[in-house]
Structures are given as structure tokens and as C-alpha cells.
N, C-alpha and C positions, 0 to 999 in steps of 0.2 A: 438104388433106393436110398432114401433119406431117412434119418432118425427123427426128423421133425414131424409133428402131427400135421394133417392136411389143414390148410389155411382156408378161412371163410372167404369165398370168392366175391362177396358183396363189399368187402373192405379193401382198400388199397394196401400194398405192403408198407411197412414202416420205413420212414426215411432214416438214413444213417445220420448219427449225431455229428454235427460240424463243430469244430472248436470255435469258441467265441474270440473275436478279434477286438481287442481294446486299443484305442488310440491314446497316446499320451497327450496331456494338455499342452497347448503351445508354450514356448519358452516365455518366461516373465508373467505367466498367468498365476494369480493368487485367488484362492477361494475366499469369498467374502465372509467376514466374521458373522457369527450368529446374530449379533445386534442389528446388522443391516437387514438380514432376512426378517427378523421380528418387526422392524420398522415398516417394511412393506406389508407384512401381515396385519399390522395395526392400522395402517392408513388405507389400504386398498381392499384386500380380502385375504382370507386364508385361515389356517388353524390358530387357535389361541393356546399357547403352551404354558401360560402363566397359571400356576396352581391357585393363587388367591382369586384371580378373575373367575376361574371355573368354579371355585367353591362359593363365591358370592352369587354367581348365576344359578348354581344348584339350589342354594337357600331361597333365592327369589322364586324359582320355579315351584319348589315344594310349598312355600307359603302361598303363592298365587293359586295353586291347585286347591289348597285347603280353604282359602277364602272363596273360591268359586264353588266348592261343595257346600259351604255354609250358605252362600247366596242362593244356590239351587234348593237347599233345604227350606229356606225362608219363602221362596216363591212358589214351591210346588203346591198344587191344589188338591191332589188326591193323596192321602196318606199311604205309604208303601210304594209309591210310584218312583222307581229309581232313575228314570230318564232325566229329570231336572238336576239331580245330583251329578250324574255322569256328564251331562252337557255343561253344567256350571264348572265342574272340575277341569274339563278339557279347555273351555274358554279361558279359565283362569290361568292354566299352564301356558297356553299360547300367548296370552296377553303379558304375563310376567316374563316369559322368555324374550319377547320383542322389546319390552321396556327395559329389562336389565341389559340386553345387548346394546341398545342405543345409549344407555347411561355409561356403560363400560367403554364404548367407543368414544363418547364425548370426553370422558376423563382421560383416556389414553391419548386422544387428539390434542388436548391441552398440554399433556405431559411432553409430547413430541414437539409441540410448538415452543415450549420453554427451553429445549435443548439447543 
């Protein structure tokens, strides 16, 4: 008799944990500095880790959403109808996000071209 409770027959038994095998990098291999990785992120695609860029984009998105809500308020026909405000806010946020991303990309592209 075993001290273990009966196991659910619908599930397979757990696999034993295998030790992880790590391979050492080849001799002479150097990790690229962070600036090389950031250059790829700036020119191709990837995350932006620059605080100033992210704060500029956040400000643009917040202002774009506010402008969109104001435009929705101005064009709504029925008082009390929230749809134009919500739609205007979403359109403003999306437009500001796209425009600010393009502007930051252009500015960073010129910065890389100067180096």
C-alpha cells in the first residue's frame, strides 16, 4: 500500500524534472553593447526604453484624447449623447499615438544618421 492518495486517471503522471543544460558561448564571443541593440530598436522595430520618448508620447496621447473629446462635444447633435465624446476620444488617442510615434521615429532616424 502506498501513502499517496489515488491519482486522477484522466491526467497523465507528472514528468520528472530534468536539469537544464546551458551551453557556454563560443570562445571570442562578446555580447553587443546596449547601444547596438537600441540602434536596431530605433531603426527596425522593438521596444523603446528611452524615458523622454515615452513621456513625450504619453503627453501627446493624453492631449490627443482630450482634443478628440472636445471635437466630439462640438459635433454631437443630441445633448447627453456620450457616443460622440467616446468616439472622438478614441480617434484622438489613436491619431496622436500614430503621429507621435512617426515623429519620434523621424527624430531618432536623423540622430542615427548623424552618428
